[in-house]
C-alpha positions as CSV (number, residue, x, y, z in Angstrom):
1,M,-8.8,-30.7,-3.6
2,V,-11.7,-29.1,-1.3
3,N,-10.5,-25.8,-2.7
4,T,-11.0,-27.1,-6.1
5,L,-14.1,-28.5,-5.9
6,A,-15.5,-25.0,-3.7
7,R,-14.1,-23.1,-6.9
8,L,-16.0,-25.4,-9.5
9,G,-19.1,-24.7,-7.3
10,A,-18.8,-21.3,-6.6
11,R,-18.0,-20.9,-10.2
12,A,-21.1,-22.7,-11.5
13,Y,-23.5,-20.3,-9.1
14,W,-21.7,-17.4,-10.5
15,R,-22.1,-18.4,-14.4
16,A,-26.0,-19.1,-13.6
17,N,-26.0,-15.8,-11.7
18,M,-24.3,-13.4,-14.3
19,P,-27.9,-12.0,-15.6
20,F,-28.7,-10.9,-12.6
21,V,-25.2,-9.0,-12.1
22,A,-26.0,-7.3,-15.2
23,A,-29.6,-6.4,-14.0
24,F,-28.5,-5.5,-11.1
25,A,-25.3,-3.4,-12.5
26,E,-27.7,-1.3,-14.2
27,S,-30.5,-0.8,-11.7
28,L,-27.6,0.4,-9.1
29,L,-25.4,2.6,-11.3
30,G,-28.4,4.3,-13.4
31,Y,-29.1,3.9,-16.5
32,G,-28.1,6.3,-18.2
33,E,-28.4,7.5,-22.5
34,G,-26.2,7.6,-25.4
35,A,-22.5,7.6,-24.5
36,Y,-23.4,7.5,-20.6
37,A,-25.6,4.2,-21.1
38,V,-24.4,1.5,-18.3
39,D,-24.1,-1.8,-19.9
40,G,-24.5,-4.9,-17.5
41,K,-23.9,-7.3,-19.5
42,A,-20.7,-5.6,-20.5
43,I,-20.2,-5.3,-16.9
44,A,-20.7,-8.7,-15.8
45,A,-18.8,-10.2,-18.8
46,R,-15.2,-8.1,-17.4
47,L,-16.3,-9.2,-13.9
48,D,-16.0,-13.0,-15.5
49,G,-12.7,-12.2,-16.7
50,F,-11.8,-10.7,-13.1
51,L,-12.6,-13.5,-11.1
52,A,-10.8,-16.1,-13.9
53,E,-7.7,-14.2,-12.4
54,V,-8.1,-13.8,-8.8
55,N,-6.6,-16.5,-6.3
56,T,-9.6,-19.3,-4.8
57,P,-10.0,-17.5,-1.3
58,V,-10.8,-14.0,-3.5
59,F,-13.2,-15.5,-5.8
60,L,-14.9,-17.3,-3.0
61,Q,-15.6,-14.4,-1.1
62,F,-16.9,-12.5,-4.2
63,V,-19.6,-15.2,-4.7
64,A,-20.8,-15.4,-1.4
65,T,-21.2,-11.4,-1.3
66,L,-23.3,-12.2,-4.7
67,A,-25.2,-14.8,-2.8
68,L,-25.4,-12.5,0.9
69,L,-26.6,-9.8,-1.3
70,P,-29.9,-8.0,1.2
71,L,-32.9,-7.9,-1.2
72,Y,-35.1,-8.8,1.7
73,E,-34.6,-7.4,5.3
74,P,-37.7,-7.4,8.1
75,P,-39.4,-4.2,8.7
76,K,-38.3,-4.5,12.4
77,W,-35.5,-6.8,13.8
78,P,-36.3,-8.8,17.8
79,R,-34.1,-8.1,20.4
80,S,-33.9,-11.8,21.4
81,N,-30.6,-12.9,20.1
82,L,-32.4,-16.0,19.4
83,A,-34.7,-14.7,17.4
84,H,-32.5,-12.4,15.5
85,S,-30.4,-15.4,14.4
86,V,-33.3,-17.1,13.1
87,V,-34.6,-14.4,11.3
88,K,-31.2,-13.5,9.8
89,V,-31.0,-16.6,8.5
90,W,-34.7,-16.7,6.9
91,Y,-34.1,-13.2,5.2
92,F,-30.5,-14.7,4.0
93,F,-32.9,-17.8,2.5
94,K,-35.3,-15.6,0.8
95,S,-33.0,-13.0,-0.7
96,L,-31.0,-15.8,-1.9
97,F,-34.3,-17.2,-4.1
98,A,-35.3,-13.7,-5.1
99,H,-32.7,-13.0,-7.7
100,G,-35.0,-14.5,-10.2
101,Q,-38.0,-11.9,-9.0
102,F,-35.8,-9.1,-9.6
103,L,-34.5,-9.9,-12.9
104,A,-38.6,-10.1,-13.9
105,A,-39.3,-6.8,-12.2
106,S,-39.5,-4.0,-14.6
107,K,-36.3,-1.2,-14.4
108,E,-38.3,1.3,-12.7
109,K,-39.5,-1.1,-9.9
110,R,-35.7,-2.5,-9.9
111,A,-34.1,0.8,-9.1
112,A,-36.9,1.6,-6.6
113,W,-35.8,-1.9,-5.2
114,I,-32.7,-1.0,-4.6
115,E,-33.1,2.5,-3.3
116,E,-35.3,1.2,-0.6
117,M,-33.0,-1.6,0.1
118,Y,-30.5,1.0,0.8
119,Q,-32.1,3.6,3.1
120,R,-33.0,0.2,5.1
121,L,-29.7,-1.1,5.3
122,I,-28.4,2.3,7.3
123,R,-31.2,2.6,9.3
124,D,-30.6,-1.0,10.9
125,A,-26.8,-0.2,10.7
126,P,-26.5,-0.1,14.4
127,E,-28.6,-3.4,14.6
128,Q,-25.8,-5.1,13.1
129,E,-23.2,-3.9,14.9
130,D,-22.5,-7.2,16.7
131,D,-23.2,-9.6,13.8
132,T,-20.1,-11.3,12.2
133,V,-21.7,-10.5,9.0
134,K,-22.6,-6.8,8.3
135,T,-25.2,-6.8,5.1
136,I,-24.5,-3.2,4.2
137,T,-20.7,-4.2,4.0
138,T,-21.7,-7.1,1.5
139,L,-23.7,-4.3,-0.4
140,N,-21.1,-2.2,-0.6
141,I,-18.4,-5.0,-1.4
142,F,-20.2,-5.7,-4.4
143,K,-20.8,-1.9,-5.8
144,F,-17.2,-1.2,-5.2
145,T,-16.5,-4.2,-7.6
146,L,-19.3,-3.2,-10.0
147,V,-18.1,0.6,-10.4
148,S,-14.6,-0.5,-11.1
149,A,-16.2,-3.0,-14.0
150,Y,-17.8,0.0,-15.0
151,L,-15.3,2.6,-15.5
152,D,-13.1,0.3,-17.6
153,D,-15.3,1.2,-20.4
154,A,-13.6,3.1,-23.1
155,R,-16.8,4.8,-23.9
156,L,-17.2,6.5,-20.6
157,W,-14.1,7.4,-21.0
158,S,-14.6,9.3,-24.2
159,A,-18.2,10.6,-22.8
160,I,-16.2,12.7,-20.2
161,D,-13.1,13.8,-22.1
162,Y,-10.5,11.5,-20.8
163,V,-7.3,11.1,-22.4
164,P,-5.3,8.1,-21.3
165,F,-2.3,8.6,-23.3
166,P,-2.0,12.2,-23.0
167,K,0.5,14.2,-25.1
168,G,2.9,16.6,-23.7
169,E,5.6,18.8,-24.7
170,W,7.7,16.9,-22.3
171,N,8.6,13.1,-22.1
172,P,7.7,10.6,-18.9
173,P,11.3,8.8,-17.8
174,S,10.0,5.6,-20.2
175,G,10.3,7.4,-23.1
176,P,7.6,9.3,-25.7
177,N,5.6,6.0,-26.3
178,L,2.9,6.3,-23.9
179,E,0.2,3.9,-25.4
180,T,2.8,0.8,-25.0
181,P,5.8,2.0,-23.3
182,P,8.6,0.0,-23.3
183,R,10.7,-1.9,-20.5
184,T,12.7,0.8,-18.7
185,T,16.1,0.2,-18.1
186,S,15.4,-0.4,-13.6
187,S,12.6,-3.2,-14.9
188,Q,14.8,-4.8,-16.9
189,L,17.5,-5.3,-14.3
190,L,15.0,-6.6,-11.7
191,H,14.0,-9.4,-14.4
192,E,17.2,-10.4,-15.0
193,H,18.2,-10.7,-11.2
194,R,14.9,-12.0,-9.7
195,Q,15.8,-15.0,-7.2
196,T,13.9,-18.2,-6.1
197,P,13.8,-19.4,-2.5
198,P,15.9,-22.3,-3.3
199,Q,18.7,-20.0,-5.3
200,V,19.2,-17.7,-1.9
201,A,18.3,-20.7,0.8
202,V,22.0,-22.1,1.2
203,K,23.8,-19.6,3.3
204,P,27.5,-18.9,2.5
205,P,29.7,-19.5,5.4
206,K,31.2,-17.1,8.1
207,R,28.5,-14.0,5.9
208,L,26.1,-12.3,7.8
209,T,22.3,-12.9,6.6
210,Y,19.5,-10.7,6.7
211,C,15.8,-11.4,5.9
212,V,13.2,-8.0,5.2
213,I,10.1,-9.6,4.7
214,G,7.9,-7.0,2.2
215,S,9.0,-4.6,-0.2
216,G,7.1,-1.8,0.2
217,A,7.9,1.8,2.0
218,G,9.3,-0.3,4.8
219,G,10.8,-3.2,3.9
220,A,12.8,-1.7,1.0
221,I,14.1,1.0,2.4
222,A,15.2,-1.2,5.5
223,A,16.9,-3.2,3.3
224,R,18.9,-0.4,1.2
225,T,19.8,0.3,4.9
226,I,21.2,-2.5,5.9
227,Q,22.8,-2.9,2.6
228,E,24.4,0.7,2.8
229,E,25.9,0.1,6.7
230,N,26.7,-3.4,6.0
231,P,28.2,-4.0,2.7
232,D,29.9,-7.3,3.4
233,A,26.5,-9.0,4.6
234,R,24.1,-10.9,2.3
235,V,20.6,-9.3,2.2
236,I,17.5,-10.7,0.8
237,L,14.2,-9.2,0.1
238,I,11.2,-11.1,0.4
239,E,7.9,-10.4,-1.0
240,E,4.9,-11.9,-1.1
241,G,3.5,-10.7,-4.5
242,P,4.6,-11.2,-7.9
243,L,7.0,-8.8,-9.5
244,V,5.5,-6.1,-12.4
245,T,6.9,-3.7,-14.3
246,N,6.0,-0.7,-16.1
247,D,5.5,-2.6,-19.2
248,Q,3.4,-4.8,-17.4
249,F,0.6,-2.3,-15.7
250,K,-2.5,-2.0,-17.4
251,A,-4.8,1.0,-17.9
252,S,-8.1,-1.5,-16.8
253,V,-9.0,-1.0,-13.0
254,L,-9.9,-4.8,-12.8
255,D,-6.8,-5.9,-14.3
256,S,-4.9,-3.8,-11.7
257,L,-7.1,-4.9,-8.6
258,A,-6.4,-8.5,-9.6
259,K,-2.4,-8.5,-9.5
260,L,-1.5,-5.6,-7.9
261,Y,-3.7,-5.1,-4.7
262,M,-4.0,-7.8,-2.0
263,N,-7.3,-9.5,-1.9
264,A,-8.5,-7.6,-4.7
265,A,-8.6,-4.8,-2.9
266,I,-11.5,-6.1,-0.7
267,T,-10.3,-6.6,2.3
268,L,-12.1,-6.0,5.0
269,S,-10.9,-4.3,8.7
270,K,-11.5,-6.9,11.5
271,D,-14.7,-4.5,12.7
272,Q,-16.3,-4.9,9.1
273,Q,-16.3,-1.0,8.7
274,F,-13.8,0.0,5.9
275,M,-12.3,-1.8,3.2
276,F,-8.3,-1.5,3.7
277,Q,-6.6,-1.6,0.4
278,Q,-3.0,-3.0,0.6
279,G,-0.4,-3.5,-2.6
280,R,0.7,-7.1,-3.1
281,C,3.9,-6.8,-5.6
282,V,7.5,-5.7,-5.5
283,G,6.9,-2.2,-4.0
284,G,4.1,-3.0,-2.1
285,S,1.6,-0.2,-1.5
286,T,4.0,2.7,-2.6
287,V,3.1,1.2,-6.2
288,V,-1.0,1.9,-6.0
289,N,-0.8,4.4,-4.3
290,N,-1.6,8.5,-5.3
291,S,1.8,9.3,-4.9
292,V,1.1,11.6,-2.7
293,A,4.2,12.7,-0.2
294,F,3.5,15.5,2.2
295,R,5.0,15.9,5.8
296,P,3.0,16.7,9.0
297,E,3.7,20.0,9.8
298,G,2.6,22.0,13.0
299,F,-0.5,21.2,14.4
300,W,-0.5,17.8,12.5
301,W,3.1,16.8,13.6
302,T,2.5,17.8,17.3
303,D,-0.6,15.4,16.8
304,L,0.6,12.3,14.8
305,K,3.4,12.4,17.7
306,R,0.7,12.5,20.5
307,R,-1.7,9.4,19.1
308,W,2.2,7.6,18.5
309,Q,2.9,8.0,21.8
310,N,-0.1,7.1,23.3
311,L,0.0,3.5,21.1
312,G,3.2,3.0,22.7
313,I,5.9,3.9,20.3
314,K,9.2,5.3,21.2
315,L,10.7,7.4,18.7
316,D,13.3,10.0,18.2
317,F,11.1,12.1,16.6
318,D,13.8,14.8,15.7
319,D,15.8,11.6,13.7
320,L,12.4,11.0,12.1
321,D,11.9,14.3,10.8
322,R,15.0,14.8,9.3
323,D,15.0,11.7,7.3
324,F,12.2,13.6,5.8
325,D,14.5,15.1,3.9
326,V,16.6,12.6,2.9
327,L,13.8,10.7,1.3
328,T,12.6,13.7,-0.3
329,R,15.9,14.3,-2.3
330,R,16.0,10.2,-2.9
331,L,12.3,10.0,-4.2
332,H,12.1,13.6,-5.6
333,I,9.5,15.2,-3.8
334,A,8.5,18.3,-5.1
335,P,5.0,20.4,-5.5
336,V,3.1,19.1,-8.4
337,Q,3.8,21.0,-11.2
338,E,1.4,23.2,-13.1
339,R,1.2,21.4,-16.1
340,V,-0.2,18.5,-14.9
341,I,-3.4,19.5,-12.3
342,S,-6.3,19.2,-13.9
343,A,-8.8,22.0,-14.5
344,G,-11.3,20.8,-11.8
345,A,-8.4,21.1,-9.2
346,R,-7.6,24.5,-10.5
347,T,-11.4,25.3,-10.1
348,V,-11.2,24.5,-6.7
349,R,-7.5,26.4,-5.3
350,D,-9.4,29.2,-7.4
351,G,-12.5,29.3,-5.5
352,F,-10.5,28.7,-2.4
353,A,-8.4,31.4,-3.2
354,R,-11.2,33.8,-3.7
355,L,-12.7,33.1,-0.2
356,V,-9.5,33.9,1.4
357,A,-9.3,37.0,-0.2
358,A,-13.4,37.9,0.6
359,G,-12.3,37.3,4.6
360,R,-8.8,38.7,4.7
361,G,-9.4,41.9,7.1
362,A,-13.2,41.6,8.1
363,D,-15.4,39.0,10.2
364,T,-17.1,36.9,7.8
365,A,-17.6,33.0,8.0
366,Y,-15.0,33.0,5.7
367,A,-12.5,35.0,7.9
368,D,-11.1,31.2,9.1
369,V,-10.8,29.9,5.8
370,L,-6.9,28.8,5.1
371,A,-5.1,29.4,2.0
372,P,-5.4,26.4,-0.5
373,I,-1.3,24.7,-1.5
374,T,-0.5,22.4,-4.0
375,V,0.8,18.8,-2.7
376,S,3.7,17.4,-3.1
377,S,4.5,14.1,-5.1
378,N,7.1,11.7,-5.5
379,S,7.2,11.7,-9.3
380,L,9.5,13.0,-12.1
381,N,8.0,14.6,-15.4
382,C,4.5,13.1,-14.4
383,V,2.0,13.0,-17.5
384,G,-0.9,13.7,-15.7
385,C,-2.5,10.7,-16.4
386,G,-4.7,10.1,-13.6
387,R,-4.1,6.4,-13.0
388,C,-1.7,6.0,-10.0
389,N,-3.9,3.6,-8.5
390,L,-3.2,1.0,-11.4
391,G,0.8,1.3,-11.4
392,C,2.9,4.0,-13.3
393,Q,3.4,2.7,-16.5
394,Y,5.9,5.4,-17.4
395,D,7.9,4.9,-14.3
396,A,6.8,8.4,-13.6
397,K,5.8,7.7,-9.9
398,Q,9.1,7.6,-7.9
399,S,7.4,4.1,-5.9
400,T,10.2,1.8,-4.0
401,L,10.3,-0.5,-7.3
402,V,11.7,2.8,-9.1
403,A,13.5,4.6,-6.6
404,V,15.0,2.0,-4.6
405,I,15.1,-1.5,-5.0
406,P,16.7,-1.4,-8.3
407,D,19.8,0.4,-6.5
408,F,19.6,-2.7,-4.2
409,V,20.0,-5.1,-6.6
410,R,22.9,-3.5,-8.6
411,A,24.6,-3.4,-5.0
412,G,24.0,-6.7,-4.4
413,G,20.8,-7.1,-3.0
414,L,18.3,-10.4,-3.6
415,L,15.2,-9.9,-4.4
416,V,13.0,-12.8,-3.8
417,P,9.1,-12.0,-5.1
418,D,6.5,-14.3,-5.5
419,A,7.4,-16.0,-2.0
420,K,5.1,-15.8,1.2
421,A,7.1,-15.9,5.0
422,V,4.7,-18.9,6.4
423,K,6.8,-18.8,9.6
424,L,9.7,-17.5,12.2
425,E,11.7,-20.2,13.9
426,F,14.3,-19.5,16.5
427,G,17.3,-21.6,17.0
428,P,17.3,-22.8,21.3
429,D,19.5,-21.1,23.3
430,D,22.6,-23.2,23.8
431,P,23.8,-22.3,27.6
432,Q,27.1,-22.0,26.7
433,R,26.7,-20.6,23.5
434,S,24.0,-17.7,24.1
435,G,26.2,-15.0,24.5
436,M,27.4,-15.5,21.4
437,Q,24.5,-15.9,18.4
438,V,21.1,-16.0,18.0
439,K,19.6,-17.6,15.0
440,A,16.5,-17.4,13.2
441,V,15.2,-19.3,10.2
442,C,12.4,-17.8,7.4
443,V,10.4,-20.3,6.4
444,L,9.2,-19.4,3.2
445,H,6.4,-21.0,0.4
446,A,6.3,-20.6,-2.9
447,G,5.7,-24.1,-4.6
448,G,7.1,-25.8,-1.6
449,T,8.7,-25.2,1.6
450,T,12.5,-23.0,1.8
451,R,13.8,-22.2,4.9
452,I,16.6,-19.4,5.0
453,E,18.8,-18.9,8.0
454,A,19.1,-15.4,9.0
455,V,20.3,-13.1,12.0
456,H,18.8,-10.6,14.5
457,E,22.0,-8.8,14.4
458,A,20.8,-5.9,16.9
459,A,20.0,-8.6,19.7
460,L,23.3,-10.3,19.1
461,A,25.4,-7.2,19.3
462,Q,23.9,-6.9,23.1
463,R,24.6,-10.7,24.2
464,I,28.4,-11.2,22.8
465,P,30.7,-9.7,25.3
466,R,32.7,-6.7,24.5
467,G,35.9,-7.1,22.5
468,H,34.5,-10.9,21.4
469,P,35.8,-10.8,17.7
470,R,32.1,-12.4,16.9
471,R,30.9,-8.9,18.0
472,P,29.0,-7.0,15.3
473,D,29.9,-3.2,14.5
474,R,27.7,-2.4,18.4
475,R,26.9,1.4,16.5
476,Q,25.2,0.1,13.5
477,A,23.1,-2.8,15.4
478,F,22.1,0.5,18.1
479,Q,21.4,2.6,15.2
480,R,18.9,0.2,13.4
481,E,17.4,-0.5,17.0
482,R,17.0,2.6,17.9
483,R,15.4,3.4,14.6
484,H,12.8,0.5,14.5
485,S,12.1,0.6,18.7
486,G,8.4,0.2,18.8
487,R,7.9,0.9,14.6
488,G,7.9,-3.2,14.2
489,P,10.3,-5.6,12.7
490,L,14.0,-5.0,13.5
491,P,15.9,-5.2,10.0
492,G,18.0,-7.8,11.1
493,A,15.4,-10.1,11.2
494,P,12.4,-9.0,10.3
495,G,9.2,-10.6,12.2
496,L,11.4,-10.0,15.0
497,L,9.5,-7.4,17.4
498,H,10.6,-6.1,20.9
499,R,7.1,-6.2,22.1
500,A,3.7,-7.7,20.8
501,A,2.5,-5.6,18.4
502,S,-0.4,-4.9,15.5
503,G,0.0,-5.5,12.1
504,V,-2.3,-2.4,11.8
505,R,-1.4,-0.3,14.6
506,G,-1.8,3.6,14.1
507,R,-2.8,2.7,10.1
508,G,-5.6,4.8,9.0
509,P,-7.6,4.8,5.5
510,R,-4.3,4.2,3.0
511,R,-5.9,6.3,0.3
512,A,-5.5,10.5,-0.4
513,D,-6.9,12.2,-2.9
514,D,-5.0,12.1,-6.3
515,H,-2.4,14.7,-6.5
516,R,-3.9,16.0,-9.4
517,D,-7.1,16.8,-8.1
518,G,-6.0,16.9,-4.1
519,I,-5.7,20.3,-2.0
520,C,-4.0,18.8,1.4
521,P,-3.8,21.4,4.7
522,P,-0.5,20.5,5.7
523,R,2.2,22.8,3.4
524,A,5.1,20.7,2.6
525,R,8.5,21.6,3.2
526,G,11.5,22.3,0.5
527,P,13.8,19.6,0.3
528,G,16.9,20.0,3.1
529,P,20.5,18.6,3.3
530,P,21.6,14.9,3.4
531,R,21.2,13.7,6.4
532,V,23.6,11.0,8.0
533,G,22.7,7.5,8.9
534,S,19.8,7.0,6.2
535,G,21.8,4.3,4.7
536,I,20.6,6.1,1.5
537,P,23.3,8.3,-1.2
538,A,21.5,11.4,-1.7
539,P,21.6,11.0,-6.0
540,A,21.8,14.2,-8.2
541,S,18.0,15.6,-8.5
542,P,16.5,18.4,-10.9
543,H,15.5,19.5,-7.4
544,Y,19.0,20.4,-6.8
545,P,20.9,21.0,-9.6
546,H,24.3,22.8,-7.7
547,D,24.6,19.2,-6.1
548,D,25.7,15.8,-7.4
549,G,25.6,12.5,-6.3
550,D,29.1,12.0,-5.1
551,A,29.4,15.4,-3.6
552,G,26.2,14.3,-1.4
553,V,27.4,11.1,-0.1
554,R,31.3,13.0,0.7
555,H,28.9,15.3,2.7
556,A,27.1,12.0,4.1
557,R,30.2,10.3,5.1
558,L,32.0,14.0,6.7
559,R,29.3,14.4,8.8
560,R,28.9,10.6,9.8
561,N,32.5,10.6,11.3
562,Q,31.4,13.8,13.3
563,A,29.0,12.1,14.4
564,R,30.3,8.9,15.9
565,P,31.8,10.2,19.7
566,A,28.0,10.9,20.1
567,R,26.4,7.7,18.9
568,G,28.9,6.2,20.8
569,Q,28.6,7.4,24.2
570,R,24.5,6.7,23.7
571,L,25.4,3.2,22.7
572,R,27.2,2.9,26.0
573,D,24.4,4.6,28.2
574,R,21.9,2.2,26.5
575,L,23.8,-1.2,27.1
576,Q,24.7,-0.3,30.5
577,A,20.6,0.4,31.4
578,D,20.2,-2.6,29.7
């Protein structure tokens, strides 16, 4: 009831301020001429449709951002905390009631007003370090949303010669129809086999159940790995966001922000220094990233290991490096093909190449310029539409939605979208049976409350005495614990951490440059041979015409059998140390 009333009140405020939003958008983005003219009313109308699609918390956040726009700021902030707070409240109300004054001003005065406002906020940014709400952050959120609405204008696409549906001599995986691509076979499979929490809540007797929370790069690979190494187990892949497949992706920026992103892509970091953009759909952020898939090498690899080790993350980095080779095959990672590199990216690349040539063998300012390389991308028959961040309509981008989760479902995995895990519960330790079971219950919320019982297999393997008939495969349990040690939840019971951990520890800004336009420093390695223990078979690939999928699986099985004695010794050493 409270949420409904809050949304109705915020909706009324938004509708009353739509003329102000239209005028502010024109002044902020520049008025332009001809096809480049900014239509403020059209932007406000697109935002109105966007806000109708987002959930209530996001809607209230956006309307609060509108109310907090700092149209006025004091010439100088007082040093006293009390005086600072009083002045801030006063100028908040002054700005709140200045929307009408802004509308009444001429176009020139509005543009000058915004320019002065930005300069003032940049100057006063250090003064707001300790403020709960930073006004420059508020303005940046508003600007980001207005720019997204502006980019949805088809007139702008035409003016900059952007072709949304480029025709080529090749077809993407979805087929030749680029404007309205049909639903692919793998997408149809996911829709036909999607589950609901009540359907998976009943635990079959005498069968291990694993709940993997999150279907992105980590969760989907973890679920598939468990499935490969323990085919008899029941694996449930839980995703808070919806199942959106290739035929449901839109070319509109705002539509994609509302459907595919956490908090419509305006989630703030704790210190409000940047917006954290994260996917919220089946496939997670792999659905909305730029499909740039380079691996760190040289300085970048050494620096990454150092930073992670300083954070207390303990990994077998050699093992991790070999895992890159496995995923390279699975995700069809290869340098972007020349046919989809944009003209702008070619110009930048050629310019760097000339700088390298000018600095070769000479003591000039260009002597240290590195030769440009083409980034690698996890894509297959990409058409170069440039809408990677909106979800690939053609299944060319090999996200986990395309390359991993369909195989997981075919092998009997249970995909549960639109289900938020709100709590993990653990059964009390029974003194007489403490060495026999470790139970965890995942509580889901999806129009009701559903409880799913799961098991923490790594802990189970360590607590059950050797030789006990209920002890699971010790090697598999140790492998999973070793791979995931310090990185987050174990696959056996996601959310069960070895130690306290931050949800975003070590995570930098997610986005990279679009692979069509990006030139990045680290050179990507070529695809490597299949490796043991990844839990992912090596399918046939256009990059590996000499090898079929069965041969890759046979090769992996042979190396697995050869490695068993050494792994058994590592497990015995680990259990003895514990």
